[in-house]
N, C-alpha and C positions, 0 to 999 in steps of 0.2 A: 503494501499499500503504500504511494508515494504522495506526501502532502506537498501539492505543487500549485495552490489555488490562490495565494495571497499576495500582497504587495507590501512593500515597506516604505515609510515616506523618506527615510534617509537616502533612497535611490532617486527620490525625485522624479524628474521629467522621464526617466527611462521606464518607469512604472506607471505612467499615466494611463498607457492603452495596452498593457500587457502585464501578465502576473511575473513576479521577479524570477520564477523558474524559466521563462522563456526569454529573458533579457540575452541578446547576442553575446557570445564568448569565444575568444580564441580565433577570430578570423573567419570563421564559417559556420560554427556551431551555437548552440545554445547551452544554458546552463544546465537544464534538466538531462541532458545527453550524458553527463558523467553518471549520476545514478543508474540511468537506463544502460548504458555501456557497461558497469559494474554488474549488474542483474544478468545481463547477456552472457559475461566471461564467467559468472558464478552458477550458470546453469538453471537460474529461477526463472521461469517462463510463464508464469501466470502473474500478471501485473494490474493492478488498479490504480489510476491517476485521479486524485480526488482536487477537483478544480472548482473555484467558485468566482474569483474576480477577473472579469473581462477576459474570458476564456479562449476566444477565437484563435488567437495568434499561437496559443498552445495547441489547440486541436487541430490546427492547419499544419504546424510542425510535426505532430506524432502521426498524422494522416492514418493509413492502416497499420502502423507498426513494422512494415517491412524493412525498413532500415535497421532494425535491431534483430531481425529475424523472428519477430513475434507473431508469425501467421501460422496457424495449424490447428488441427483437431484439439491437441491438448495444452497449445499455449497462445498467448495473445495479449494485447493491451487494451484494457476498457477504461474508459474516462467517464468518471461518476461525477456528475454535477449535482449541487444540491437540489432539493425538492420540498415540496410541503404536500402533507395528505391529511387524511381526517385524523390520524394519531399525532403527526407531527407538524407544528405550526410554525417551525424556525427554520430559517438557512442554518448553514453550518456557523456553529457558534464559538469555535476553536478546534484545534487539531484532534482533541479526543472525541469531541462531538461529530466531526466529520467521519470519524472511522465507526463511531457507534451508530450513525444514520446509514451505514452501509454493511452492518453484520450480516444482512441476508446474503449479501455476495460472497462475504467469507464462508460463512455456514453452507452456502451451495457446494463449494469445492471441498469442505472438510479437511484442511490442511492440519498436518502436525505442528507446524510452525509458522506464525505470522510474523513478517518483517516488515517494520514500518520506518520509512525514510524520509528526509528531508528532500525536497527536489531543488535546492538552491544552493548547494556546496560543491565546490571543486575539490575532489579527490579521487584516488584509485584504490579500491579495496575488493578483496575476495571476501564474499559474505559468507561463503563455505566454512572458512576457518571460526568465524564467530559463530555460526549454527551448530559447528562441532563442539566448541568450547561450551556453549549454552546447554547442549545435549549430555555432554559429559558430566555435567554438574548438576543435572535434572533441575534446572533454574525455571522458575516463572517467569523472569523477565531478565534478559541480559542486554545492557546498554552499552554502547561504544563510547569511550572518552579519548581525549588527547590533551597531553600536558601543555599547560600555557603558562605565560608569564604571571606570576601571582598579582601584579598590578592591574592587569586587564581582566582577573577572572571573573569580577562581579558583573561582566556583561554577559556570562553564561550561566548554564545550569552547571553548579559546580558539585563535585563529590570526591570523598576521601575512600580510597579503594584498599582493600586489605592487600598484602603482597604473598597471599598464599600460595600463587602460582605466577609462573613468567608471563602468561598471558592476560593476568587479572586477578580477580578474587571477588568475595561479597563485599557490597558497599558498606561502608561504616557509617558514613553520612551522605545527604544529597540536600542541597538548597537551590532554589532557583533566582538566579541574579542577586546573591547576597550583598549587602553592603560591606560586609567584613567577611570574605570568605575564608572557610576553614582550609579548603582543599585547592589544589590546582589543577585538577582533572576535569576538562569542560566537554560537556555534552556534545556528540557530533549529531544528535537527533537521529540515531540510528538504532532501533529498539528491536530486539528479537523476543517475542512472546509465546508463553504457553497459551494457546487459543482459549481453553476453558477459563484460565485466570484473567485473561484480557477481556472476556464477554463479561464476566462477573464486575470487574473493577469498572467498566464503562457504563454499566447498568447502574451501580451504585452512584456512579459520578453525575448522573443525571439530576440528582436531587440538591446538587450543589449551585453554586453561583458562578463558577468558572470551570472551563472545559478544555483544559490543556495537559498534555502529557506530562510536561516538565514540573508545571505548577501543582497540578493536582494528583494524576496519576500514580508518579513514582512516589511522593510522599505518603499517600494512602498506602501503597504497598509496603513501604517502609515500616509503618505504623502496626499493619497487620502482620507483620513478620513473615512475609513471603519471602522466597527465595529469591533476592535481588543481587545480580551479579555486574560487576564493571568489567568491560573488556578493554584493555589499553592499545588503541591504536598507535602505531609508530610513523606511519607514513606522512606525505605531505596532506595538509587540508588547507583550502583557499576559503576565506570568508568573504562574501560580497555584499554585505548588508548596508554598507555605506558607499557613496562615490568613491572616497578614497580607498577604501578597501578595495572595492571592484578594481580600481585603477592598479593598485599594487599586485592584486592577484593577476591581473592581465601582464603586467610588467614581468612576473615571474615565468612567462613563457619564453622570455628573450635571454641572450647571452650564449656563450660557448657551451655552459653546462646548465641549461634551464632546469628550474624546480619542478616545472610541468613538462612532460613530455608525451604530448597527445597521442604520437603515433605509437610508442612502446606502451602507452596505457591502452591502446586499441579503441579510442574511443570513436564512436559512430554518431553519425547525424542523418537527417534527412536531405540530401543533397538536391531533391526536387523542390524543396521550399525555397522561394524566391528565384528559383531557375539556377540554382549554383552549378549544377552538372552541366547545363548547356551554354555557359558563357565562355567566351574566347579566351585563349591562353593570356597570362598577365605580359603586357608591353612595357618595355623600359626604353624612353626616347634618349637621344644623343646627349643631353644635358641632365637627364635623369639618374638618380641613385638611390639605393637602398642601404642604409647602414644599421646593422644589428636590427632588423625589422622583419616584420612578415607581412606578405601581401598576396592576395589570392587572385585566382582567374576572375577576368573581366576587369581587372584593374588597368589603368594607364599611368604610368609614373614618368612625368616629364620635369619634375621638380625634385627636390631634395628630401628624403625622409629618413629620419634618424629615430632609433629606439621607439618605434611606433608599430601598430598594427591596423592594417588596411583590408576591411573586408571586401567582398566581390563588389565590382563595379564603381568603385572609387577612382576619379580622374583628378590627378594632381598635376597642373598646369606649369609651363616653364615659369621659372623664377618663384614658385610657390616653396616654402619651407614648413615641414612639419616635424615637430620634436616631442618626444614623449607623450605621444597621443594615441587615441583609440577611435578611428573613423569606421562607422557602421556603413551598411550598404548604401551603394548609390549615390554617394556625396559627390559634389564637383567643388573643387578648389581652384580658384580662378588664379591669374597670374600675380606674382608678388603677394600673395597671402601669407601671413606668418602665424602658425598655431604652437603654442607652447602649453603642454600638460591640458589637453582638450578631449573630453569625450562627446563626440558628435553622433545623435541618432540618425536614422535612415533619412534619405532623400533630402539633405540639407545642400544649399548652394551658398559657398562662401564666395562673395564677389570680390572684383579686384581690390587689392590694396587693404583688405580686413587685416586686423592685428587682433589676437586673443592671447591671453597670458603672458608671462614672462617667465625667463629661466628660473630666476628666483623672486619669490613675493615674501618681502619682508623677512627672510629668513626661512619661511615655512613653506612648504609645497602645499598648492591649493589646486585642485582640480575645477576647471570650467566645464559645464555640461551644458549642451545645446540639444534642445527636443526637437523631434523629427518634422520634416516638411517645412522647413524655414529658409528663407532666402535673405541671408544678411547684407544689407545696402553696402555698397562699394565705400571704401575708406572707413569703415566702422571699426572703432576700437572697444575691446571688452577685457577688463581686467582680470585678476585672479580669483579663483572661488565663486565667479558668478554663475548664474542659472537662467537660461532662456527657455521659458516654456514653449510646446509645440505650436506651429501655425500662427506665429504671430503676424498680423495682416501689416502690408506695408505702410500704412499711415500710423500704426502704432510704435514704430522704431523713433526712439527719442531725434530730435533735429539736431542735438549736439553732437550725434554720431559717437557717443562714448557713453560707456557704463563703467563705473569705478569699481574697484575691487569689492567682491562680496555683493554686488546689486543683483536684483531679479528683475526680469522683465517678462 
């Protein structure tokens, strides 16, 4: 069960028209491709995606599930939208409620284990190892955790885990986003449940006021002295909750020894979505150059691109310079444009002599994000850490041709 339907305010304009799991990532894929590819390589072939917020882009991307080999008599991807009926008057009220409302789906297949995943994290994991650990210890719940710096642990669900075994052990304590965390093992939102216990906990949670796995279900199971284990994940884990975290995780794709190796990880995507498979090869002009960057088919690079990621269909015209930026599908960057630490959504046009960002912004790196379907007027200047909403009409752009650092349009 993949929890893929929400948005986060911190991603701003990137999630105005799509759930966070459908945000483009890595030059051609989407964030949800990582858990889907992990499931494929783990041999788990019956998948449900729980989607609520503006699901069209996600549905369009998943298609038939063929990109992940999820078509067949005993395998497939089902997208489960929220619903109301004579028994249930609510849309999904939280992660636990979303699964509760689809217990009939789980019960129909009668699994021995239910795996519940977040659809918005960047990582590579063989779930079979975690399931084996779960079964060996006859656990009611096994949750995956990764060690984080103590000073940022308060942003996550945090556990203390016994050192009984190399791979993990029983949970000693668990707190959801505590102000003063006891431990530094952060939840990955990867849960392996014994189905009968999951059903019981979700039903009992319906009488509460909150419906989240981290805030409600895990503490309830700890109080009830269920067998709750922590599985210690040792690999890379990329968080994409904020614009700057999304930017940093994307930058981890670059370099001589990148932290994220999508080819080695076997990441699959739907190459028919946005016509990726049918686009022309990458073209680099006589003055064009790519330095420590990724650019995909359909791109035309006639300017200079450094430490950046270009999605299919991006056209960088002569004299333009792109540095430390992530440019989504079908952007057009005209002559003498300069972009520094920019994330630009799809179908945006940067007209001549536009300037966005600076190499250094008061000693702090701050990312400017541009919403989709914009045409930024010629000669416009945008500072560091700015946000431009999607589809700004031509008459709404300031006549001063300038946005100061941190401003929003």
